N, C-alpha and C positions, 0 to 999 in steps of 0.2 A: 504493500500500500504506500501511496505517496504522502498520505496525511493521516493523522490520528483522529479517530472519531470516538465518541462515547460508546463503550462496548454494549451498553443497554439499548442503543438505537436499533431499530428493526432493519432487517434485510428487506429491500423492496423487490418485488417480483411482478413482472407484467407480461401480459399476452393480449392478443386481440380478442380472446374469449375465455372459455373455461378450461381449455386443454392444458394450459400452463399450471393448473392446480396439481397435475401429476408431479411437476417439478417442485412445487411448494410442499407437497406431501413427502417427497423424497428428502428435501432439505429438513423438514420437521423430524423425519426418522433419523437422519444422520446427525442433526444438531438440535435436539429437543429443547435445549435451554434458550435458543435464539428467538427473539421477537420477529414476527413476520408481518408484512403488509402486502396484500396482493391487489393488483388493479387489472380488471378485464375490460378492454375497450369494446364492449359488446355493442355499442351503438354503430360501430364502423366495421365490424367484422364481415367477411374475412379480409385480411390484409392482402391475401394472395391475388385478388382480382384487381388490385390497385396498381398504379404506376410506381416505379421506384421512388420518385420524388414525393409522392403522397405517403408511401410507407415510411420513408425517413421522417417526414413532417409529423405524422401521427405518432411514431415511436418517440420522437423527441418530446412531443406534448405530453404523452403518457409518463415518460421518465421524469420530466420536470414536475408533474403533479405529484409523483411519489417523492421526489427530492424535497418538495415543499413540506411533506409530512415529517421530514427529518429521518434520513436513512444513512446507513454506513456502507452500503453496497447495493448495486442494482444487478438483478438477474433478468436477462432478456429471455423469458420462457416462451419464445415464439420463434420457430425456425425461419419464417419469412423475414421477420425483423432482424434476426441474428445475421441472416445472409446479406441483407441490404444495408442495414443502418448501424451496425456495431461500431464502425470507425467514427461515424458522426456522433453517436451517443457518447463514446469515450472522450471525444474532443469537447462536447458540450458540457459534460459533467465533471471533467477533470478538476481535481484529483480523485474523485470518487471512483472506486474500482467498479468495472462493468464486466460481467461475464455473460456470454451467450451460450446457446445449447449445442451449436454445431461443432465447435472446436473440441470440447470434451468428448463428444461422441465419436468423432473421427479419431482422436488420439487413442481412445479405448479400443476401437476396432483394430487399429494397426498393432497395438500392443497384444491383443488377443490372437491375431492371425497375421504375423509378419509375411509380406509377400503374398497375401491371400486374395481370394475372390470375395468381394464385399457387395452385398445387395442392400441398397437403401430403400426402405419402404417409407413413402412420404406422400405429401399432397402434390397436386399438379404444380402449384406455385413453387414449392421447394425443389421439385425435380427440374423445373424450367431454369431455376437459378444455378443449379449444379454446384451448390455450396459444399455439399458433402464430398462429391467427387474431387473438387479442387483441394479441399482440406486433407483428404486422405492421400491423394497423389503427391501433395507437397511434402508429406511425411514419409512416403514409401513409394519410390519410383517403380518398384516391382509389383505393386498392387494392381488388381483389376477391379473396376467399380462399375456396377450397373445400378441405375435408379429406376424405381417402379412407382408410378402414381397409383394410389389406393384410396380414392375418394370415399368409397363405400365403407371403409373401415372407420372413418370419422363418424358416420351415421350410426354404425353398430355400437361404437363406444358411447355416444350420447344417448342412445336408446337403452343402453344397459344390456345389449345382446352380445355379450363378450365370451360366451361359451356355447356348446351345443352344435348341432348339425349345421345350422345356418351360418354361424361364424366360421366353422372349419371349411365348409364348402366354398365360401367367398374367398377366404385366405388361400385355399388351394388353387382357385382359379387365377388369382393374381400371381402366385408363385409360378404356376405353369406358364403364364405369359412372360414372366421375367426370365425363365429358364430356356426360352426359345433360342435355337441356334447352338445348343450344347453348353450354355453357361451353367455353371454349378457353384453356388455360393457356399463358402465355408464360414462366413459370418453374415448375419443379418442385423442391420442397424435400424432401430425404430426411430425414424427421422421425422416423426410427428408426435407432439406431446399427448395426443389422444391414444397412441398405440400401446403404451405400457399396460393399459387395461386389457389388451388382447394378447399379452405376452404368453400366457399359458396356452391359449388356443393356437398360437403360432408354433409354440414348442411341440404341441401335439402333432402338428402337420409335418414339421421338419425333422423331428427326432432329436436325439441327444448330442449328435456329433457336431451340429452347427452352433457356433457361438451367437448368442443373441445379445446385442448391445443396446441397453436401455439409456437413451439420452437423458432421461430424468435423473436416474441414479448417478450417472457419470458427471452430470452438472452439479449435483449435490456434493460429490467428492471434490470437485474443483472449488466449490464455495468453501468447504472445510480447509483445503490447502491454502487458499488465499487469506482466510481469516487467521489461520495459524501463523503463516509467514509474517503477517502484519501485527501479530499480538493482539488481535481484536475480537477473539472469541469471548462470548458471554460466559461467565463462570458461575452464575447463579445455579442453585440446586433445583429450584422450581422450574416447571415448564414455562416456556415463553408464551407471550400472547400472540393471537392471530387476528388480523383485521382484513375485511374483504370490501373492496371498492369496485364499482362497475359504472359504466356510462349509460346503461339502459337495461331494462328487464330484470329487476331484482328477483322476481318470483322464479323466472326460468333459470337465472344464474344459480339460485339456491337449489332448485330441483335437480338440474344436471350436475352442478358442482358437488353436491353431496355424493353422487355416484363416483366422482373422481377422487374425492377425499376419503371415501369409505365411512363417512358418518353424516348424519342428517344436518342440513342447513335450512333455515327459514328466511323469508325475505327480510325479516328484521335483522338478520346477521349481515346484510349487504347494504352498504352506504352508497347511494347514487351521487356521482360527481360529474361536473362538466369539465371538459378540457379546452 
């Protein structure tokens, strides 16, 4: 870290919607004492259909809203914003540390399967940006990367249909498409923050020999390392607080967000804010 912040300040986490709650949940599991504040820019989702200039502007507005709350770190729990706006966010918030989800996931995949064949399951927007391919290939010139857009997996996660025949058949269909031409992955990267909810169903389809890299848990590890290196980890024994902000739809945020967090939320748990 370039500056010292109050250790009790929260870690700010933002996404265009509720998917980034898988990242918040992973951070909570990794660092239970940390205070957390989450912002879902639900009024303007999805970011992936917007121009790079709009994505960058929205990301900066969301990050600055969290910075106003008083935070010691920003986690960009959105693959599209991580791919497009990370450099701009770091420049705008300097010296506040800013961590995205792409780099930790790419690093973990290369570590798990050096010189391997990596399949990135993501949304159309993330695939179009090729952020994971670029991040993996910059670390491992021997790696082979293929990216597969899996839009229906987002719907499965939000509906809570994360296991059973429907989930496995759709996953198998996407994997069959990705493996055309003889491609055979020995690592699968969950390149969308919705997809950790489907990790067990994906494991059922691919078996035990394929490494599955969860970008939520790898980002949580990166958060821990950054806080440790800067001496900024909260040392309190009690669990930290969690706050939830959204730009629209508190009721839906609570309904779907509860599935991502693994515990119930109500609309009263969600504060609506303007950006």
